[in-house]
N, C-alpha and C positions, 0 to 999 in steps of 0.2 A: 327568281324575282324579276320583275319587269326591268329593273336597272341593268341586270346582267344581260338580258336579251337585247336591250337597247344598245349597250356598249359593244356587244358582239356584232350587231348589225353595223355599228358605226365604224369599227375597225375592219369589218369584212371577214370575221372569223366564221367559218362554216364547218360542216361535217367533213369536208375534204381535208381541212386542216387537222381535224381530230385523227383521221385515218393516217395522214402523213406523220403526225407526231407518234402515233402508235408504231408505225413502221420504223421510225428513227430510234425508238426506245432502246433496242439492243445495241445500237451504234454508240449512243451517248452514255448509257448507264455505267460502263467501266470507267468513265472519266468524272463521275459525280464527285468523288472524293477530292480530286484536284480542284474542281470548281469551288467546293466548300472551303478548301484551304485558302484559295485566293480571296474569297469573300471575307473570311474572318481575319485574314492578315491585313486587308485594307481597313477593316473596322478597328482593329487593335492599334493600327498605326496612327489613326486620327485621334487627337486629344478629346474631341467632343463625343465621338461615337464610343471611344474606349470607356467613357464614364458610365455607360449603361450596364457594363458587366460587373456583377457583384462577386463572382467567384469562379475558379476553374471548373467547378462542377456545373455551374449555370452555363458556361460556354460550351461544355461538352453536350449538355442537353440541347442547346440551341443548334449545335452542329448536326446532331441526329435529326432535329426537326427540319433543318434545311435539306438534308439528304432525302428525307421523306417527301418534302415539298417538291423537290426536283423529280422524284419518282412519279408523283401524281400529275405533274405538269405534262409529262409525256404519256402516261398510261390512262389519264382521265378517270371516269367520264366527265366531260365538261358541262355539267348540269347544275341544277339548283343546289344540290348537296355540296358540289365543288365550290360554288360561290359562297355558301354559308361557312364552309371550312376556311376559305380564304379570308373572309371577314373576321373570323375568330383569330387567325394569325395576325391580321392587321391590328386588331385591338390589343394583342399582346405587345406589338411594337409601340403602340401608344402608351400602354401601361408601364413599360420599362423605361420610357422617356426618350426613345429614338426620334430625333427631330425629322420632320417630313422631308426637308431639303436633302437629307442624306439617302433617302430611298431611291432617288434617281441614280446617284452614283453607284449604290449597291446593286441595283437592278442592272446597270450597265456592265458591271463586272461579270455577272451571270450571262448576260446577253453575248458579250464579246467572246467569252470562253466557250459557250455552247456552239456558237456559229463557227468558231475556229476549229473545233473538233469535227464538225460536219464537213467543212470545206477541205480539211486535210485527210479525210477518210477516202480511201481508194475506191471502194465500191459501195455506193449508197443504194438503198432499196427504192428510193424515189428521186425525182429530178432535183438536182442540186439547188437551182434557183428557187423552186417551189418549197424545198425544205427550209431554206433560210427565211422565206416569207412567212411560213407557218410558225417558225420560232419567234419571229418578230411580233406576229399578231398575238400569240399566247402570252408573251411577256408584256405587251402593251395592255392586255386584259388584266394581268396580274398587277401591274403598276397602278392601273385605274382603280382596282378593288382596294389596294393598300391605301391609296390616297383618299378613297371614299371612307375608309375607317377613320382617318384623321378628321374628315369633314363631319362624320357622325359625332365624334368627340366634341368638336366645336359647337355643333347644334345642341348637344346634351348640356354642355356648360352654359350656353346662352339660355336654354330653357330653365335650367336650375336657378340661374341668377335672377331671371325674370320672375320665376315662381316665388323665390324667397323674398324679393322686393314686393311683389304683389301681395303676398301673404302678410307681410308686415304692415303694408298700407291698409289692407282689409281689416286687420286687427285694430288698427288705430281708428279707422272709420266707424267700426261697429259701436264703440262707446257713444260718440256724439249722435250716431244714427238712432240708438236706443233712446237717448234723451229727447231727440226731435219727435220720435214716434210717441213717447209718453206725453209730451206737451201737445201733440196733435190730438190725442185722445181726450185730454182735459179740455182743449179748446172746443172740440166737437160736442162735448157734454154741456159746456157753458152756453154754446149757441143753440142747443137743442130746444130751449124754451124761448128763444128770441124770435121776434117777428121777422128780423132780417135774415134768418137762417137760410131761407130759400135762395136769397141773392148770393150768399156765400158758398152754397153747396157745390156748385161746379168747381170753384177754386179749391175747396177742401178735398174734393174727390180727385182732382188732378194731382195735388200734393201727395195724397195718400198713395196714389198709383205710382208716382215716381219713387216714393219711399220703398214700396214693395219691390220695385225694379232694382234699386240699389242694394236692398237686403238680399235679393236673389243673386245679384252679381257678386257680392262679398262672400256669400255662401259657396258659390261655384269656385271662386278663387281659393278659398280655404280648403275646399274639397280637393282641388287640383294639387295643392301643395302637400297634402297628406300622402303617406305611403299607400300605394294601391294594393289592396289585398284581394286575392282571388282564391276561390275554393273550386278547384277543377275536378271534374269527374266525367265519366263517359255518358254521352247522350246520343240518341238517334237523331240524325240530322233532319230526316223527314218530319218527325214530330215537332222538333224544335222550330222549324220554319213554318209548319202548319199553324202553330200557335201565333207566330208573328203575323202571318197572313190573315188569320181570323181576327186578330186584334186591330190591325191597321188597314186591311183591305177595304172595309166599308167606308172608312173615312176618306180614303183616296178616291174611291168610286164617286162619292158625293162631290168631290172636287174636280170631276171629269178627268181624273188621272188613272189610266189603266195600270194595274199592279200585277205583274206576272212573276210567279215563283217556279223555278226549275231546279229540282234537287235530285242528285244521284241517290239511288237506293240499291243495296244498303250502303250507308256511308256514315260511320260513327265519327263523332267529334269529341275531343277531350277539352272541356272548357268550363268556365264558370257561367252558367246560363244567364243569370241575372246581369252580370257585368257585360257579357257579349251582347245581350239584347239591348242594354243601355247604349252600347256603341252603335249597333245597327239602327236603332230608332233615331239616333242623332244623325246618322248618314241619310236615312229616309227623309228626315225633316229638311236637311240641306237640299236633297234632290227635289222635293216638293217646291221649295223656295226658288229653285233654279228654273222651274217651268212656269211660263207666263199664264197660260190657261189650260188648254187640253194638252195632254202629253202621256208619256209612258215611262214607267220605272220597272226595271227587270232585276230580279235577284236570282243569282245562280250559285249553287253550292255543289262542289264535286270533290271526290277523293282523288288525290294524286300521290300515290305511294304512302309514305308515313306522314302525310299532311292533308289538311282540308283547306280548300281554296274557296273563298266567298267573293263574289263580285256584285256590286250594286251599280247599275248603269241607268242614267236618265238621258232623255233627249232634249234637255233644257238648253240654256244659252251658252253653257261652257265657260271656260276660263282662259285668260291670257297665259302664255307660258311662264311669265314672271310670277303669276299668282300660284301656279301649281307647285313652285319651289318653296312657297312660304305658307301654304294653307295650314300646316301643322305648327307654325310658330305661335307662341302665346300672344294674344291680343291682335293678331293679324286678321283682318276681315275685309271683304269686298262689299258687305251689305251696309246700307245706311244706318240700320238699327242693330247691327251685329255687335257681339262682345269679343269675338275672337278667342273664346274659351272652349267651345264645343268640340272642335276637331282636335285640339291638343289633348283633351280628355279622352277622345276616341283612341288616339295614338297611345296614350298612357295605358289604356285598358288592353290594347293589343300587345304592347311591350310586356305587360305583366303576364300575358299568356305565352311569352317567349316567341311571339309571332312577328309578322311584319305587315305594314300597310303602305301602299303607294297609290298614286292617282295619275290618271291619264285623261287629258282634256284639251280641247281647242275651241276657240270661239265659234258658236253656231253649230257645233257638232256634239254637244253633250259631254258628260263626264262619267268616268268609271273609277270607282274605288275598289281596289283589289286587296283582300286580306288573306294572309296565309297563316294558318294555325297548325303548329306541329303536334303530332300525336305520338305518344310513346307506344311501345309494343303493348297491345291491349291486355294481355294476360298479366302484365306487371301491376296494373292499377284497377282491375275489374272490381275488387272488393272494397275500394275506398277512394277518398278524394284527397287531393293535395291542398294544404294551406300554404299559400305563398304570399309574399308582399314584395313590391318594387318601390324603392324610394323615388319620390318625385323630384 
């Protein structure tokens, strides 16, 4: 994921660090049990962290998990699967109720103990100072991912609260909206035989147009609040995007916007085609609106191991950094006539596919949305589709 690449760049974690950690693995592995003991002794000593433990059996499972975690810290590989696994561990910390402020102290116990073992070892396979730096960097990465899990939980809670409130308001709005629409119909019928109808027609058309807009908005809100159901099955990526290009390419050409599609072949994708097209069409619409007149939109799809990566890039006006952090928030929009619902629905569709979406943009340099869709082993699902739903 782009977040992991960005944070690796930020802390300066490179392939050299990976090689050093692999070389240090035989040195630190015999001391993992000691590190685990110190970690859980500190958690059990504190009254707040002690509350998260339900039973001795749970503690024993967590001890094994920490031992495995230390193992992969040094053995790697430090790639997207590593990041995904770390996010899963972070969400477990969120679910058991471990408060984020204690993550710093817990990580520091691991940090001090590992560095102490390295510094006190007589013969290291790598330079001592570089070894300590690599341990510092990988644990900074780990802490960042753990805290990112808490941030995700906050965003999810905020979205759920906003969706619940919006859904309630949309439900309350719908009844008077129906009454207004009915009275508008009666008024239009009464005026149909009047001489003054022509004078009133622009006003009536404007009111009817606004009613349709509000009705569409309330429908979008209620759709967003519903559980997102997806029916996933295997599809050929080339055919999937050919259909998308055939449907929307001519419209973009008429708008003086070049539309280029670049797809790996063969590259299967495990998705709900209707839902995924809904998400991509929404992103294409955003890209068109970001381009003033002439421009270019590029859609790239490629296989990367057990996942399909889709990128939609435009050369439009781009976004401020503060906006890229909020584009998936419900009701956030930078457009004068925007509703702030389209991109949250896109994210909900991708989440329902158990995938991820992020955005990279800067003013004047265009925008890229990157979607990652995980694919199961193909032979497991070749004969059928999954029916799944994700609560909003």
